[in-house]
C-alpha positions in Angstrom: 8.6 -24.1 38.1 8.6 -20.7 36.0 5.2 -19.6 34.4 4.1 -21.5 31.8 2.2 -18.8 30.4 5.6 -16.8 30.3 6.8 -16.5 26.4 10.6 -16.8 26.2 12.4 -18.0 22.9 12.7 -22.1 23.2 15.1 -22.9 20.1 17.9 -23.5 21.9 16.4 -25.9 24.4 16.9 -29.6 23.8 13.7 -31.4 24.6 14.4 -32.9 28.2 15.5 -29.6 29.1 12.4 -28.5 27.4 10.2 -30.8 29.4 11.6 -29.4 32.7 10.7 -25.6 31.8 7.3 -26.3 31.0 6.7 -28.8 33.6 5.5 -31.7 31.1 6.4 -35.0 32.7 5.8 -37.6 29.9 5.5 -36.5 26.5 3.7 -39.6 25.5 1.0 -38.7 28.1 0.8 -34.8 27.7 -0.8 -32.9 30.2 -3.5 -34.0 32.4 -6.9 -32.4 31.8 -6.6 -31.0 35.6 -3.1 -29.2 34.9 -4.5 -27.9 31.0 -7.3 -26.6 32.6 -5.4 -24.8 35.6 -3.3 -23.3 32.7 -6.1 -22.1 30.8 -7.7 -20.5 34.0 -4.1 -18.6 34.9 -3.4 -17.8 31.2 -6.3 -17.1 29.3 -7.7 -18.9 25.8 -5.3 -19.6 23.0 -7.5 -16.8 20.7 -6.7 -13.3 19.8 -8.9 -10.3 20.7 -10.1 -7.5 18.5 -11.9 -4.1 19.7 -13.8 -2.0 16.7 -15.3 1.4 17.2 -18.9 1.6 17.1 -20.1 3.5 14.1 -22.2 6.1 16.2 -18.6 7.5 17.8 -17.6 7.3 14.5 -20.2 9.7 12.9 -20.3 12.0 16.3 -16.3 12.4 15.6 -16.7 14.0 12.4 -18.4 17.1 14.1 -15.2 17.8 15.9 -13.9 20.6 14.3 -13.1 24.3 14.4 -15.2 25.1 11.3 -18.2 23.0 12.1 -18.0 24.7 15.5 -18.3 28.2 13.9 -21.0 27.1 12.0 -23.1 25.5 14.4 -22.8 28.7 16.4 -23.9 30.8 12.9 -26.9 28.2 12.5 -28.0 28.7 16.2 -27.9 32.6 15.8 -29.6 32.9 12.3 -32.4 30.6 14.1 -32.7 33.1 16.9 -32.6 35.9 14.5 -35.4 34.1 12.5 -33.5 33.4 9.6 -34.4 29.7 9.0 -33.5 29.8 5.4 -30.1 30.6 6.1 -30.1 27.9 9.0 -31.5 25.2 6.6 -28.4 26.0 4.1 -25.8 26.2 7.2 -27.3 22.9 8.8 -27.0 21.0 5.3 -23.3 21.9 4.8 -22.2 21.1 8.3 -24.5 17.3 7.8 -22.9 16.6 4.2 -19.4 17.1 5.6 -20.3 14.6 8.5 -21.7 12.2 6.2 -18.7 12.3 3.9 -16.3 12.0 6.7 -18.0 8.9 8.3 -17.9 7.4 4.9 -14.5 7.2 4.8 -13.5 6.5 8.3 -16.6 3.6 8.7 -14.0 1.9 5.6 -11.1 1.5 8.1 -9.3 -1.7 8.2 -10.2 -4.6 10.4 -6.9 -6.7 10.0 -7.2 -8.0 13.7 -10.4 -9.8 13.2 -9.0 -11.5 10.0 -6.0 -12.2 12.2 -8.0 -13.9 14.3 -10.1 -15.6 12.0 -6.5 -17.2 10.7 -6.0 -19.2 13.7 -7.4 -23.1 12.7 -10.6 -23.8 15.2 -9.4 -27.5 16.1 -6.3 -29.1 17.2 -4.9 -32.8 18.0 -3.2 -33.2 21.3 -2.0 -35.3 24.0 -4.2 -35.5 26.9 -4.4 -38.1 30.1 -2.4 -40.0 27.7 -4.7 -40.3 24.8 -4.7 -38.1 21.5 -7.9 -36.1 21.4 -9.0 -33.5 19.3 -9.8 -30.0 21.0 -11.0 -26.3 20.5 -8.2 -24.3 19.5 -8.8 -21.8 21.8 -8.3 -24.6 25.1 -4.8 -25.4 23.8 -2.3 -24.4 26.9 1.4 -23.8 27.3 3.1 -27.6 27.5 0.3 -29.2 25.2 1.5 -31.8 22.9 0.3 -31.2 20.1 0.4 -33.4 16.5 0.7 -32.3 13.1 0.1 -34.0 9.7 0.0 -32.4 6.2 -3.0 -29.9 5.5 -3.0 -28.6 9.0 -2.9 -25.5 10.5 -0.4 -25.0 13.3 -2.9 -23.7 16.2 0.3 -22.5 18.6 3.9 -22.0 18.4 5.8 -25.0 19.0 9.1 -26.4 20.0 9.2 -29.6 17.9 10.8 -32.3 19.3 9.8 -35.4 17.0 9.3 -35.1 13.1 8.8 -37.4 10.1 9.8 -35.2 7.1 7.8 -32.5 8.1 7.8 -29.4 5.8 6.0 -26.2 6.5 5.0 -23.3 4.4 6.0 -20.0 6.2 5.8 -17.3 3.4 2.6 -15.7 5.4 4.6 -15.2 8.4 8.4 -14.9 6.8 8.3 -14.0 3.3 10.2 -17.3 2.8 8.8 -18.7 -0.6 9.9 -22.4 0.1 8.4 -24.7 2.4 10.8 -25.1 5.3 11.9 -28.6 6.0 11.6 -28.9 9.8 14.3 -30.5 12.2 14.6 -31.3 16.0 18.2 -30.2 17.1 18.5 -27.1 19.4 19.7 -23.4 17.7 21.2 -20.6 18.8 19.0 -18.4 21.0 19.3 -15.5 18.9 18.6 -17.8 15.7 16.3 -15.5 12.9 12.5 -16.2 12.9 13.2 -17.8 9.2 15.8 -19.6 10.2 14.5 -21.4 13.4 13.6 -24.6 11.9 12.8 -26.2 15.2 9.8 -24.4 15.2 6.2 -24.4 13.8 4.2 -21.2 14.3 0.6 -20.6 14.8 -1.1 -20.1 11.1 1.5 -21.6 9.2 0.4 -24.6 7.3 2.2 -28.2 7.3 3.0 -29.1 4.0 4.4 -32.6 4.1 5.2 -34.9 6.6 4.0 -34.9 10.5 5.4 -34.2 13.5 5.0 -33.7 17.4 5.8 -30.3 19.4 5.3 -28.8 22.7 3.4 -25.7 22.7 6.0 -23.0 24.1 3.3 -20.2 22.9 -0.4 -19.2 22.7 -2.7 -16.3 21.9 -1.0 -13.1 21.6 2.5 -14.3 22.8 2.9 -16.5 19.3 4.6 -14.9 16.4 1.2 -14.0 15.4 0.2 -12.6 18.7 2.9 -10.4 18.3 1.9 -9.1 14.6 -1.8 -8.7 15.6 -0.6 -6.8 18.9 1.8 -4.8 16.5 -1.0 -4.0 14.4 -3.1 -2.6 17.0 -0.4 -0.5 18.3 0.0 1.1 15.3 -1.7 4.6 15.0 -1.2 6.1 11.4 -0.9 10.0 11.5 -2.6 12.3 9.0 -1.4 12.5 5.7 1.1 15.6 5.1 -1.4 17.5 3.2 -4.6 16.5 5.5 -2.2 18.0 8.6 -1.8 21.1 6.3 -5.3 21.4 5.9 -6.3 21.1 9.2 -3.9 24.0 10.4 -5.3 26.3 7.2 -8.6 25.3 8.1 -7.6 26.3 11.9 -5.7 29.7 10.9 -8.2 31.0 8.6 -11.5 30.0 11.2 -9.3 32.1 13.8 -8.2 35.1 11.6 -11.9 35.2 10.5 -13.4 35.4 14.4 -10.6 37.8 14.9 -11.6 39.9 12.1 -15.6 39.6 12.9 -15.2 40.7 16.4 -13.4 43.6 15.2 -16.0 44.4 12.6 -18.5 44.2 15.1 -16.9 46.4 17.4 -16.7 49.1 14.8 -20.3 48.9 13.3 -21.3 49.4 16.9 -19.5 52.2 17.4 -20.2 54.1 14.5 -23.5 53.6 15.2 -24.5 53.5 11.8 -26.2 50.0 12.1 -28.9 48.6 14.8 -27.8 45.5 16.5 -29.7 43.0 14.6 -28.5 44.2 11.4 -24.8 44.3 12.4 -25.3 41.0 13.9 -26.5 39.0 10.6 -24.2 41.2 8.8 -21.2 39.7 11.0 -22.8 36.2 10.4 -23.4 36.7 6.7 -19.3 37.7 6.4 -18.0 35.1 8.5 -20.5 32.0 6.4 -19.4 34.0 3.3 -15.4 33.6 4.4 -15.4 30.4 5.8 -14.1 27.9 3.6 -16.9 25.3 4.4 -16.8 23.9 1.0 -12.4 22.7 1.6 -13.5 19.9 2.7 -16.2 18.7 0.6 -14.1 20.0 -2.5 -11.0 17.8 -1.1 -13.1 14.6 -0.5 -14.9 15.1 -3.8 -11.8 15.3 -5.7 -10.1 12.8 -3.9 -13.1 10.2 -4.5 -13.0 10.8 -7.8 -9.3 10.1 -7.9 -10.4 6.6 -6.2 -13.0 5.9 -9.1 -10.4 6.4 -11.5 -7.8 4.5 -10.3 -10.4 1.4 -10.0 -11.6 1.7 -13.6 -8.1 2.8 -15.2 -5.4 1.8 -12.9 -6.8 -1.6 -11.3 -6.1 -0.1 -7.5 -8.9 -0.1 -4.8 -8.0 3.0 -2.6 -9.4 1.9 0.8 -9.2 5.9 2.8 -9.9 9.1 0.7 -6.4 10.8 2.0 -4.7 7.6 0.7 -5.0 9.0 -2.6 -3.5 12.0 -2.4 -0.9 10.6 -0.2 0.2 8.6 -3.4 1.4 11.7 -4.9 4.3 12.6 -2.1 5.4 9.0 -1.5 9.5 9.2 -2.1 10.3 5.7 -0.7 8.5 2.8 -1.4 9.5 -0.3 0.8 8.2 -3.7 -0.6 8.2 -7.4 0.0 10.2 -9.2 -2.5 8.6 -12.8 -2.8 5.3 -12.5 -5.2 5.6 -8.9 -5.4 9.1 -7.8 -7.2 9.0 -11.7 -8.1 6.3 -14.0 -9.2 7.0 -16.8 -6.5 7.1 -19.3 -9.2 10.3 -20.9 -9.1 11.7 -21.4 -12.3 14.9 -23.5 -13.9 17.3 -21.0 -16.1 20.4 -23.0 -16.2 20.7 -26.4 -16.9 24.5 -27.7 -16.6 25.3 -31.7 -17.8 28.6 -33.1 -18.0 28.6 -32.4 -21.5 26.9 -29.0 -21.9 25.1 -25.8 -19.9 22.2 -25.2 -21.2 20.0 -21.9 -20.9 16.1 -22.1 -20.0 13.5 -19.6 -21.2 10.3 -18.5 -19.7 9.4 -18.1 -16.5 6.8 -19.2 -13.8 4.9 -22.5 -13.8 3.5 -21.9 -17.6 5.5 -24.6 -19.5 6.3 -22.0 -22.2 9.6 -21.6 -23.1 12.9 -23.6 -25.0 16.4 -24.3 -24.6 19.5 -23.1 -26.0 22.8 -24.2 -26.2 25.5 -21.5 -27.7 22.8 -19.4 -28.3 21.1 -21.5 -30.5 17.6 -23.1 -30.0 17.9 -27.2 -29.2 15.3 -29.9 -28.1 15.6 -32.4 -25.7 14.8 -35.0 -28.3 17.9 -34.3 -30.0 20.2 -34.1 -26.8 20.2 -37.0 -24.6 22.2 -35.5 -22.0 19.6 -32.8 -21.8 16.6 -35.5 -21.8 18.1 -37.8 -19.0 17.7 -34.7 -16.6 14.5 -33.8 -17.7 13.2 -37.0 -17.3 15.2 -37.7 -13.9 13.7 -34.4 -12.3 10.2 -35.0 -13.3 10.0 -38.2 -11.9 11.8 -37.6 -8.5 9.2 -35.8 -7.5 5.9 -35.1 -5.3 4.3 -32.3 -7.1 1.6 -32.3 -9.4 1.1 -29.1 -12.0 -2.0 -28.5 -13.5 -4.1 -25.4 -15.4 -6.8 -24.3 -13.3 -8.8 -21.6 -15.0 -6.6 -20.4 -17.3 -3.5 -20.6 -15.0 -0.9 -23.1 -14.3 -0.5 -23.9 -10.7 1.1 -26.6 -8.4 0.1 -28.8 -5.6 3.6 -29.3 -3.7 6.9 -28.2 -3.4 8.2 -25.0 -5.6 11.4 -26.4 -6.1 10.2 -29.5 -7.6 7.1 -27.3 -9.8 10.1 -26.2 -11.4 11.2 -29.3 -12.9 7.7 -30.3 -14.2 7.6 -27.2 -15.9 10.9 -27.6 -17.6 10.3 -31.0 -18.5 6.6 -30.2 -20.6 8.7 -27.2 -22.0 10.5 -30.0 -23.9 7.4 -32.7 -24.5 3.8 -32.8 -24.4 3.1 -36.3 -22.6 4.4 -37.9 -19.5 7.3 -40.7 -19.5 5.2 -43.8 -19.6 6.8 -45.2 -16.4 5.6 -47.0 -13.7 6.3 -46.0 -10.0 7.6 -48.7 -7.7 8.8 -46.9 -4.5 9.4 -43.7 -3.6 11.7 -42.1 -0.8 10.4 -38.8 0.2 12.3 -35.8 0.9 13.9 -35.8 4.3 15.7 -32.8 5.8 18.3 -34.7 7.3 19.2 -36.7 4.2 18.6 -33.6 1.7 17.2 -35.2 -1.6 14.3 -37.7 -2.7 14.2 -40.8 -4.8 11.7 -42.8 -6.7 12.1 -45.7 -8.6 10.5 -46.6 -11.8 9.5 -49.9 -14.2 10.4 -48.7 -17.6 8.2 -50.1 -20.4 11.5 -52.0 -21.2 11.2 -54.0 -18.1 14.2 -52.4 -16.3 14.4 -50.8 -13.2 15.4 -47.4 -12.9 16.2 -45.2 -9.9 15.8 -41.3 -10.2 17.4 -39.2 -7.3 17.3 -35.5 -6.7 18.5 -33.0 -4.2 21.4 -31.1 -2.7 24.3 -31.4 -4.3 26.2 -32.0 -1.4 24.4 -34.9 -0.8 24.0 -35.9 -4.6 27.3 -35.2 -5.9 29.4 -38.0 -3.5 26.8 -40.3 -4.4 27.9 -39.8 -8.0 31.4 -40.1 -6.9 30.6 -43.5 -5.0 30.1 -44.8 -8.7 32.9 -43.1 -10.5 36.1 -42.4 -8.6 37.3 -40.6 -11.2 34.1 -37.6 -10.9 35.1 -34.1 -10.5 32.8 -33.3 -8.1 34.6 -29.9 -6.9 33.8 -28.6 -9.9 30.1 -29.0 -9.3 30.3 -27.7 -5.9 32.1 -24.9 -7.1 29.3 -24.3 -9.8 26.6 -24.5 -6.8 28.4 -21.9 -5.2 28.6 -19.7 -7.8 25.0 -20.1 -8.5 23.9 -19.6 -5.1 26.1 -16.7 -5.0 23.7 -15.0 -7.5 20.6 -15.7 -5.7 20.2 -19.4 -7.1 19.0 -22.3 -5.6 21.1 -25.4 -7.1 19.7 -28.9 -7.2 21.6 -32.1 -8.5 20.0 -34.8 -10.6 20.8 -38.0 -10.5 19.8 -41.8 -12.4 20.9 -45.6 -11.9 19.7 -48.5 -13.9 19.6 -51.2 -11.3 18.0 -55.0 -11.7 14.9 -56.2 -11.8 14.9 -57.4 -8.7 15.3 -54.4 -7.0 11.7 -52.9 -6.0 12.5 -50.9 -2.7 14.3 -47.9 -2.2 16.7 -47.7 0.7 19.4 -45.3 1.7 22.1 -47.9 1.2 20.7 -48.5 -2.6 21.0 -44.3 -3.4 24.8 -44.3 -1.6 26.2 -47.1 -3.5 26.5 -45.2 -6.5 24.1 -43.2 -9.2 25.1 -41.6 -12.5 25.3 -37.9 -12.3 23.2 -36.4 -14.9 23.8 -32.2 -14.2 22.9 -29.2 -12.2 19.5 -27.4 -12.5 19.7 -23.7 -11.1 16.9 -22.2 -9.7 15.3 -19.0 -8.9 12.0 -16.9 -8.1 12.2 -15.1 -11.3 12.0 -11.0 -11.3 8.6 -9.6 -13.2 9.6 -8.6 -16.5 7.6 -5.2 -16.0 8.9 -4.5 -12.5 12.7 -3.8 -13.7 11.2 -1.1 -16.1 8.6 0.2 -13.8 11.6 0.8 -11.3 13.4 2.3 -13.7 10.8 5.0 -14.3 10.0 5.7 -10.4 13.9 6.1 -9.9 13.7 9.0 -12.5 10.6 10.3 -10.7 12.4 10.4 -7.3 11.0 7.5 -5.8 13.3 5.2 -4.3 12.2 1.3 -3.7 13.6 -0.4 -1.0 13.2 -4.3 -0.8 12.6 -6.1 2.6 12.4 -9.8 2.7 12.5 -13.1 4.6 15.1 -14.6 2.2 18.8 -15.4 2.1 20.9 -12.0 1.9 22.7 -13.6 -1.3 19.3 -14.5 -3.0 17.9 -10.8 -2.2 21.2 -8.9 -3.6 20.8 -10.5 -7.0 17.5 -9.7 -7.3 17.8 -6.0 -6.5 20.9 -6.3 -8.9 18.4 -8.0 -12.0 15.6 -5.2 -10.7 17.9 -2.3 -10.9 17.2 -1.3 -7.0 19.7 1.0 -6.9 23.4 1.3 -9.4 25.1 -0.9 -6.2 22.5 -2.1 -3.9 23.5 -2.5 -0.3 22.2 -5.2 1.7 21.8 -5.9 5.6 20.0 -8.9 7.9 17.9 -8.4 10.5 20.2 -10.2 12.8 22.8 -7.4 11.7 20.7 -4.4 12.6 19.7 -6.0 15.9 23.6 -5.9 16.9 23.9 -2.0 15.8 23.6 0.8 18.2 20.1 2.7 17.7 21.6 5.4 16.2 23.8 3.4 13.5 20.8 1.0 13.2 18.3 4.3 12.5 21.1 5.4 10.1 21.4 1.9 8.1 17.5 1.6 7.9 17.5 4.8 6.5 20.5 4.4 4.0 20.6 0.4 2.8 18.8 -0.9 -0.5 18.1 -4.2 0.9 16.8 -5.9 4.0 17.0 -10.0 4.1 16.1 -12.6 7.1 13.6 -9.8 8.5 11.0 -10.0 10.9 7.7 -8.5 11.1 9.4 -6.1 13.8 11.9 -5.1 11.5 9.8 -4.3 8.4 7.9 -1.7 11.2 11.2 -0.4 12.5 12.4 0.3 9.2 9.2 1.8 8.0 9.3 4.2 11.3 12.9 5.3 10.9 11.8 6.0 7.0 9.2 8.4 8.4 11.3 10.0 10.9 13.8 10.6 8.5 11.3 12.7 6.5 10.3 10.3 4.1 6.9 9.8 2.8 6.6 5.7 2.8 4.3 3.6 0.9 4.6 -0.3 2.0 3.9 -3.4 -0.6 3.4 -6.7 0.9 1.1 -9.6 0.7 1.8 -11.7 3.8 0.5 -11.5 7.4 4.0 -10.7 8.3 3.9 -7.4 6.4 0.7 -6.3 8.4 1.7 -4.0 10.7 4.5 -2.2 8.2 1.4 -1.8 5.8 -0.3 -0.3 8.5 2.0 1.9 10.0 3.5 3.2 6.3 1.9 6.4 5.3 0.1 3.9 2.6 0.1 0.7 2.8 -0.3 -1.5 -0.4 -1.5 -5.2 -0.6 -2.2 -7.5 -3.4 -5.4 -8.3 -4.4 -5.2 -11.9 -5.7 -1.7 -13.5 -3.7 -2.5 -11.0 -0.9 -3.7 -12.7 2.8 -6.9 -11.3 4.1 -4.9 -9.9 6.8 -2.3 -7.8 4.6 -5.3 -6.7 2.6 -7.4 -5.3 5.4 -4.1 -3.5 6.9 -3.6 -1.9 3.8 -4.8 1.4 2.7 -4.7 0.6 -1.4 -5.3 -2.6 -3.0 -3.6 -3.4 -6.5 -6.5 -5.6 -7.8 -4.0 -7.4 -10.9 -1.1 -7.7 -8.5 0.9 -5.8 -10.6 3.9 -3.8 -9.2 4.0 -1.8 -11.9 0.6 -0.5 -11.3 2.3 1.6 -8.3 3.9 3.9 -10.9 0.5 4.6 -12.5 -1.2 5.5 -9.3 2.1 7.6 -7.8 1.2 9.7 -11.4 -2.7 9.8 -10.6 -1.7 11.0 -7.0 0.3 13.8 -7.6 -2.0 14.8 -10.3 -5.3 14.6 -7.7 -2.6 16.6 -5.1 -2.1 19.1 -7.9 -6.0 19.5 -8.6 -6.7 19.7 -4.6 -4.0 22.8 -4.5 -5.6 24.3 -7.4 -9.2 23.6 -5.7 -7.7 25.6 -2.8 -6.1 28.3 -4.7 -9.1 29.3 -6.3 -11.9 28.7 -3.1 -10.0 30.5 -0.5 -9.5 34.0 -2.4 -13.1 33.9 -4.2 -14.4 33.2 -0.5 -12.4 36.1 1.2 -14.0 38.2 -1.6 -17.5 37.7 -0.5 -16.5 38.6 3.0 -14.5 41.3 2.0 -17.9 43.0 0.8 -19.1 43.3 4.2 -16.0 44.1 5.4 -15.3 47.0 3.6 -19.1 48.0 3.4 -18.9 48.2 7.4 -15.8 49.9 7.5 -17.0 52.5 4.7 -20.5 52.8 6.8 -22.3 52.2 3.8 -26.0 50.2 3.5 -25.6 46.2 2.9 -24.8 45.7 -0.9 -25.6 41.8 -0.3 -27.8 40.0 2.1 -27.6 36.7 4.0 -29.4 34.7 1.2 -27.5 36.1 -1.4 -23.9 35.2 0.1 -25.2 31.9 1.0 -26.4 31.3 -2.7 -22.7 32.3 -4.0 -21.4 29.7 -1.7 -23.8 26.8 -2.2 -23.8 27.1 -6.2 -20.0 27.5 -6.2 -20.0 24.3 -4.2 -22.0 22.5 -6.1 -20.6 23.5 -9.6 -17.4 25.7 -10.2 -15.1 24.1 -7.6 -15.9 20.7 -9.1 -14.2 21.9 -12.6 -10.8 20.5 -10.7 -12.2 16.8 -10.5 -11.5 16.6 -14.6 -8.2 18.1 -14.5 -5.9 16.3 -16.8 -2.0 15.7 -15.3 0.3 18.9 -15.9 2.9 17.8 -18.8 6.1 15.9 -17.1 4.3 15.3 -13.9 6.7 12.4 -13.2 9.6 14.0 -14.3 9.6 15.8 -11.3 10.9 15.1 -7.8 7.9 13.7 -4.7 7.3 16.9 -2.9 8.5 17.1 0.6 6.2 16.3 3.1 7.4 19.4 5.6 6.7 21.6 2.3 4.2 24.2 2.4 1.0 23.9 0.3 1.0 27.5 -0.5 4.3 29.6 -1.3 4.9 33.1 -0.7 3.3 34.0 -3.9 0.3 31.9 -3.6 -0.7 33.9 -1.0 0.0 37.2 -2.3 -2.3 36.1 -5.2 -4.8 35.0 -3.0 -4.7 38.2 -1.3 -5.0 40.4 -4.1 -7.5 38.2 -6.3 -9.8 38.5 -3.1 -9.4 42.3 -2.8 -9.5 43.1 -6.5 -13.0 41.0 -7.1 -14.7 42.6 -4.3 -13.3 45.8 -5.1 -14.5 45.8 -8.4 -17.8 44.8 -7.7 -18.4 47.5 -4.9 -16.9 50.0 -6.9 -19.6 49.0 -9.9 -22.5 48.8 -7.3 -21.9 51.9 -5.9 -21.3 53.7 -9.0 -24.4 52.5 -10.4 -26.5 53.0 -7.4 -25.8 56.4 -6.7 -25.9 57.6 -10.2 -29.3 56.1 -10.6 -28.7 53.5 -13.4 -29.9 50.8 -11.6 -32.0 50.2 -8.5 -30.9 48.9 -5.3 -32.5 45.4 -5.8 -30.9 45.1 -9.2 -27.3 46.4 -7.9 -27.4 43.8 -5.8 -28.4 41.3 -8.3 -25.1 42.2 -10.5 -23.2 42.0 -7.3 -24.0 38.3 -7.0 -23.0 37.8 -10.8 -19.9 39.9 -11.0 -18.4 38.0 -7.8 -19.8 34.4 -9.8 -17.9 35.3 -12.9 -15.0 36.7 -11.0 -14.8 33.2 -10.0 -15.3 31.9 -13.7 -12.6 34.1 -15.1 -10.4 32.5 -12.1 -10.8 29.4 -13.1 -9.4 29.9 -16.1 -6.2 31.1 -14.6 -5.8 28.7 -11.9 -6.7 25.5 -13.9 -3.2 25.4 -15.4 0.7 26.8 -15.2 0.6 27.0 -18.9 -1.1 30.3 -20.3 -5.0 30.0 -19.7 -5.6 30.3 -23.8 -2.8 27.8 -24.8 -3.6 24.4 -25.9 -4.5 23.6 -22.6 -7.6 25.6 -22.8 -9.8 22.6 -24.1 -7.8 20.0 -22.3 -10.9 19.6 -19.4 -14.3 19.7 -21.0 -15.8 19.1 -18.2 -15.3 22.7 -16.9 -17.2 24.4 -19.7 -19.9 21.7 -18.4 -20.2 23.1 -14.4 -19.5 26.7 -16.1 -22.8 26.4 -18.1 -24.7 24.4 -15.2 -23.6 27.7 -12.9 -24.9 30.3 -15.3 -28.3 28.5 -15.8 -28.5 28.6 -11.8 -27.8 32.5 -12.2 -30.1 32.9 -15.0 -32.6 31.5 -12.3 -31.7 33.6 -9.6 -31.8 36.9 -12.0 -35.0 36.1 -13.9 -37.3 33.2 -12.4 -40.0 35.0 -10.1 -39.7 32.6 -7.3 -36.1 33.0 -6.9 -36.5 36.8 -7.3 -38.9 36.3 -4.1 -36.5 34.4 -2.2 -33.6 35.7 -2.6 -34.7 39.3 -3.2 -32.8 39.9 -6.8 -34.1 41.6 -9.9 -33.5 41.3 -13.9 -30.8 42.7 -15.4 -30.1 44.9 -18.3 -27.1 44.6 -20.7 -25.7 47.2 -18.9 -25.3 45.2 -15.6 -24.0 42.1 -17.3 -21.8 43.9 -19.6 -20.1 45.4 -16.3 -20.0 41.8 -14.4 -18.2 40.3 -17.4 -15.8 42.8 -17.8 -15.3 42.5 -13.9 -14.5 38.9 -14.8 -12.2 40.1 -17.7 -10.3 42.4 -15.6 -9.7 39.5 -12.7 -8.1 37.1 -15.5 -6.3 39.6 -17.5 -4.3 40.5 -14.2 -3.6 36.9 -12.8 -2.4 36.0 -16.3 0.0 38.9 -16.6 1.3 38.1 -13.3 1.9 34.4 -14.6 3.3 35.4 -17.7 5.8 37.3 -15.8 6.4 34.3 -13.7 7.1 32.2 -16.6 9.4 34.3 -18.3 11.5 34.8 -15.1 11.4 30.8 -14.5 12.8 30.3 -18.2 15.3 33.4 -17.8 16.6 31.5 -14.4 16.6 28.1 -16.0 18.7 29.5 -18.7 21.4 30.8 -16.3 21.5 28.1 -14.5 22.4 25.9 -17.5 25.2 28.4 -18.7 26.7 29.0 -15.0 26.9 24.8 -15.2 28.2 24.9 -18.3 31.0 27.0 -17.1 31.6 24.8 -14.3 31.8 22.2 -16.7 
């Protein structure tokens, strides 16, 4: 015998061969307890393992950064030199950064634990010839499991005996309807969604009962494979975070290199003592180091998270995901419940007399019936009335309003008939049920026998057209069955499910339903075309996203015709293309990758297919968002650059694997979230372009002083004050900066594009040189000519740098001219500037602050110089901006002229 724990596909085996493969001598008796214990010891329990990272490890990881290493070194050096104030400030910066990073990472998803919880706790099996309930963890390959309505399937089973068994597999396969099961062997390569002789772990039995042999447990089940896929997925850093890491490292190495050179030059000149020079170098390093970069970025992202929750019904679980939204260029999304309502709806009714249109979608019974564009009522149309009553009665589902929302208990298809009936009637028919023939996967129809108020008995039948139409032909040899088969084919190709409805008045002596009673002949009432309707608001949202350069890809477990029809209704592409998971598997690796990148609709997909599609899109250079709600979406949700789950209809597994949750379940929220992401990215870029040159200006003050062998204009505490005040005030002005006009009219940025272009680098250099240079010139001129004392001069220097930052802020805030209508668009900018100036007045005039930071009060002359230096910074940078705006306008005009010539 082969190892019973080895998992292989079992769909193609007949029951006898299956028994031999699994070494199960007697299906009625099941395994012996001794054999079950042996297999349990050999293959392990039917359970999934999950591992979480200890919190203390996550916290320690936050200190693994080059910038942090440098700051720790600076703190140690200032401690050795006895400058404890400097040490405390540096230490606070390090700890705050670590806390922010820890809070991000400790909120990471725990999807594996949620998957583990999905397994049933107990199961009914046959052991030693008896039917017993055991813990799910004790189930082994070869166990005979009994299932009935309401059970969760405890392991992967190959079914061998069923009675009207249907299983809801939407969370696993994406198929919205319950799957009718059968026991016959299927081809070995049958797609997961079509394996009708299998029952999979974690799915739920909707109707009927059945028995199956366990062919896979624990990690070998389809659920286990998803669990393993989630565990194996390692989400890479976002493009912006990678760039910030590289930027931080590059700047750090550059600053250290400059520090070494300057220390050598200072020692060579003999102008400074070792202690003075060392403190100056440490001051320069700390002043130049962009330690505020992680904090500023994190706060901008965190505020963006809060705005998404408050305004856009979106919960973002990780800070970098907020920014990633702005660079998304492909959204891969599940269909059922995401693009569609997952509420089957009758849209057309065809009777032998007329073709009716039915308005309204979902289970809410609002809508009406139209004929040739005119509204009609069932009370006035006997053919429509008879079909609605028959569809209502041949039914085993209930429809109820719960907390203001209509929900069904039973089959979605049956629910569509209940909704259609209540669109025409307020009260149920006053019929008495005599007997019911449940839907059977072999017969593919259901029937109900009712006693009417007039004493007559009437049989109602509803089912697959290829089963019901022959019954109608048996009652009427002239019945044109082919016409309705052709209609069924046309509707099916349009993505609709077609149900035939019939009825027959029988004698009062008939009180039971048999197959013979139905096949003897019934009167055909018509066809109902049913669809899981697209969400109306999604169509407009997809159009907007396509204009913004964001492509939408549909990934579903549905039939390709259904998926393609929905894609066309949604406007997914001008001419959407479709491919199935089976067709993908048949392609070569290169062709498969090309197909995954180019195709618009993926049908009959497995969780592995979804993960492969996301991976292929990422490798092609796309920034991907994956939107889903099922267990089968979890690996792809985790792998995508940003995984998005539905908050209401989504499974816990999907929500934990995702980076973002749409609390209102509206796909349209993605459009708003992307716009918010783009705004946040712009503001992070602005804060960086603001932070770096103003930080470098502080370092250049020390560097220029050492190169000119002059006295230090700033001490360490003053430099750290500049950094600290900026970090808690002016840098955060960008948090509230509104979006630039036309933010959704531009294409997504490339994930390979640099955050800073050549002009940004040039501006960063000349602004830092300008602020530090003007400050040093003013400092030396006033000091050398006796206008101020050394203490006043250094105080003025602090305020020159601060005011340079303030005036530069107005240039960086917007791509439009600073003195345009954008000037007052961010009132909070003026609030933080006011707070910053209050702090500056305190360090300048409060005696206690003067003692700590060695400052002195300034006269109108010094304030005039400081303000004038700031004005020069704004004028120069605004002139630069106006030149660039004029050039862009000219270039755009030239391109338009050239395009007109070519046309």
